C-alpha positions in Angstrom: -5.9 16.6 -13.8 -7.9 16.1 -10.6 -8.6 20.1 -10.3 -10.9 19.5 -6.5 -9.1 16.8 -5.0 -12.3 17.6 -2.5 -15.1 15.6 -4.1 -13.3 12.6 -5.4 -13.9 8.9 -6.1 -11.5 6.4 -5.3 -11.5 2.4 -6.7 -8.7 0.1 -5.9 -7.6 -2.5 -8.1 -4.7 -4.1 -10.2 -2.5 -2.0 -11.6 -2.4 -1.7 -15.2 1.1 -1.3 -17.5 0.1 2.5 -18.4 -0.2 3.1 -15.0 3.1 2.1 -14.0 4.4 6.3 -15.0 2.0 7.6 -13.2 3.5 5.2 -10.2 7.0 6.2 -10.4 6.4 10.3 -10.1 4.1 9.0 -7.0 7.1 6.4 -5.8 9.3 10.0 -6.3 7.2 11.8 -4.3 6.8 9.7 -1.8 10.6 8.6 -0.6 13.8 10.0 -0.4 15.1 6.3 -2.0 12.8 5.8 -4.5 12.8 2.9 -6.5 14.5 2.6 -9.8 12.2 3.0 -13.0 12.5 -0.7 -14.3 11.4 -2.3 -10.5 8.0 -1.5 -10.9 8.2 -2.7 -14.3 9.6 -5.9 -13.1 7.5 -6.6 -10.7 4.1 -6.4 -12.5 5.6 -8.0 -15.8 8.4 -10.4 -14.7 8.0 -11.1 -11.0 5.4 -14.1 -10.0 4.8 -13.5 -6.3 4.2 -10.1 -6.6 0.7 -8.2 -7.1 0.7 -4.6 -7.6 -2.7 -2.5 -6.5 -3.4 0.6 -7.9 -5.5 4.0 -6.0 -7.2 5.5 -8.8 -9.3 8.9 -8.2 -11.9 9.8 -10.4 -13.6 13.3 -10.3 -16.0 13.6 -13.5 -13.0 15.2 -15.1 -11.1 12.3 -15.2 -9.4 9.4 -13.3 -5.8 9.5 -12.4 -3.7 7.4 -10.5 -3.5 8.6 -6.8 -1.6 5.3 -5.0 0.2 2.3 -5.0 1.3 -0.9 -3.0 3.4 -3.6 -4.5 3.2 -7.2 -2.2 5.6 -10.7 -2.7 3.0 -13.8 -1.7 5.3 -16.2 -0.8 4.3 -19.6 0.6 1.4 -18.0 3.2 3.2 -14.9 4.3 2.5 -11.6 2.4 5.4 -9.1 2.7 4.3 -5.5 2.1 7.3 -4.4 -0.1 6.3 -0.2 -0.3 2.9 1.5 0.0 2.5 5.4 -1.3 0.0 8.0 -2.2 0.3 11.4 -4.1 0.8 14.1 -1.0 -1.9 16.4 -2.1 -3.9 12.6 -1.4 -2.7 11.8 1.8 -4.7 11.9 5.3 -8.0 10.4 3.3 -7.8 6.8 3.6 -6.5 6.1 0.5 -3.2 4.0 2.1 -6.1 2.3 4.2 -7.5 1.7 1.1 -5.0 -0.1 -0.7 -3.5 -2.0 1.9 -6.8 -3.5 2.6 -6.9 -4.6 -1.1 -3.8 -6.4 -0.5 -4.2 -8.1 2.1 -7.8 -9.2 1.3 -6.3 -10.9 -2.1 -3.5 -11.8 0.2 -6.1 -13.9 2.1 -7.8 -15.4 -0.8 -4.3 -16.8 -2.3 -3.9 -18.6 1.1 -1.5 -16.3 3.1 -1.4 -16.8 7.2 0.8 -13.8 7.9 1.9 -10.4 6.4 5.3 -8.7 7.4 6.4 -5.3 6.2 9.5 -2.6 7.5 8.6 0.8 8.0 10.8 3.8 8.7 11.2 4.4 12.7 9.8 8.2 12.1 6.9 7.3 9.9 4.4 7.7 12.9 1.3 7.7 9.9 2.1 3.8 8.4 3.0 2.5 12.2 -0.4 3.3 13.2 -2.4 2.6 9.5 -0.6 -1.1 10.2 -1.8 -1.3 13.9 -5.3 -0.5 12.5 -4.5 -3.6 10.5 -3.7 -6.3 13.6 0.3 -5.6 13.3 2.6 -5.5 16.0 6.0 -4.7 16.5 8.6 -7.5 15.9 11.6 -6.2 15.2 14.5 -3.4 14.7 17.2 -2.6 12.2 19.8 0.3 12.7 20.9 2.0 10.3 18.0 0.5 7.3 17.4 3.1 5.1 20.5 4.0 3.3 19.5 7.8 2.5 19.5 8.8 6.2 21.0 5.7 8.4 16.9 5.4 10.4 16.3 2.5 11.6 13.6 0.0 10.2 11.4 -1.0 12.5 9.8 -4.9 11.5 5.6 -5.5 12.0 4.2 -8.5 11.2 0.0 -9.0 11.3 0.5 -13.2 12.1 -2.7 -14.0 11.8 -4.1 -12.4 9.1 -7.7 -13.0 9.4 -8.0 -11.7 12.0 -6.4 -8.5 11.5 -8.4 -7.7 8.3 -11.7 -8.8 10.3 -10.8 -6.4 12.5 -10.6 -3.7 9.5 -13.8 -4.7 8.0 -15.6 -4.4 12.1 -14.2 -0.2 12.0 -16.5 0.7 8.5 -14.4 -1.8 6.1 -15.5 -1.0 2.3 -18.5 0.6 2.6 -17.0 3.7 5.0 -16.6 6.3 2.8 -18.3 5.2 -0.6 -15.3 3.6 -2.5 -15.3 1.0 -3.9 -12.6 -2.3 -4.9 -12.2 -3.8 -8.3 
């Protein structure tokens, strides 16, 4: 348990089975329509196209999972399925680090572009994605079942260029964070 969330080190690493309970809690705190508990387990253990990355914060008092990203790698494309950060750890660059780790892995795996859907009202997420070169390419009216909110479709058509843009803005060295 981290008692002082102002001072911590974040490591982004591949998700492990023992992370799943904490990931489910983060998902429930992040979304009106969280994934079913079995969904993360399925993605981690049974879906050969899925990659899951976990952000783990450590302040010296022990480590705690504070974020997750799930992506699907299909042929030469990576699809961002979900990304979530524990509410009290938001606005600290953790989502940016998770996205960077997933995109770097996708590039190494031969992906050339990336896609995602994001709520029309989620300006913070849209801003994050634009930093990585994502552009709006479409709209899905009433996509989200909980409130009929529209989804914005975004694509990074040149993933290598998008990732390079992130590196030029400080990349992994910014704020002293690590990726493993």
